[in-house]
C-alpha positions, 0 to 999 in steps of 0.5 A: 865931056857933057855940059851940065844942061845936057846931063840934067837933060839925059837924066830927065829922059831917063826918069820919064822912060822908066816911069812905071806902067801898071797893067791889069790883066785880070780885068782882061781875063774877067771881062770882055772890053767893048770899048776903051778911053783915056781919063786923067786922075785928080791926085795929091803930089805924094800919091803921084811919088808913091806911084812913081815908086811903084806898088799900086794896085788897080786890080780891085778898081772900078769906076762909078758915077756921082753927081755928073761926075767920074770916081774911081773906087778900089784903087790902092796906092801906098803910103809915100815913105818919105811923105808925113801928114801930107799922105792920103788914104791909100784906098779913098776915091779919085776923081777921074778928068773926063769931058761931059760928053764922055761922062753922059755916054758911059753913064748911059752905057753902064746903065745896060745890064751887066755892063762896068767901067774898069781900068786897064792900064795906068801910065804916065804921060808928060809927066801926068798920070793916065788911066785907060778906062774899059767899058766891060762885060762880065765873062762867064765860065765858059768864055775863060775856058775857051780863051784859055783853049785858044792861048794853048793852041797858039802856043802849041802853033808857034812852038811847032813853028820854031 
């Protein structure tokens, strides 16, 4: 029989591993990802609880720089069901936690023609919400067709090898 301490530890481990991870599959389809980096997010308690429950959407999100700070815009976090007045607006801008050097480097890179910053993935690390950002360049229609053709060929080869 397990002690109470062991049961609590097992429950927290299970919670930690069941924390949702949100992937932005659309970003990989719409953009060429040139480089990626990890950033923290400034969130309220009810937003974190809502993200743990799922339903968060980063498909329309993008990053902008204002006054030397990075902001994530367009991310939808649904209101926490058990929250009341403490719930925040679902589509509010959220501050990204990056080092000054990273912000300056990304600001200069985004100044180039056709580059933007999109979230690729959102996940939990040690109880904190992290976002994987990608410096991206938009794909043209023929690039998307070419990628689809490569996937089809790879699928056919895998099918023949089985």
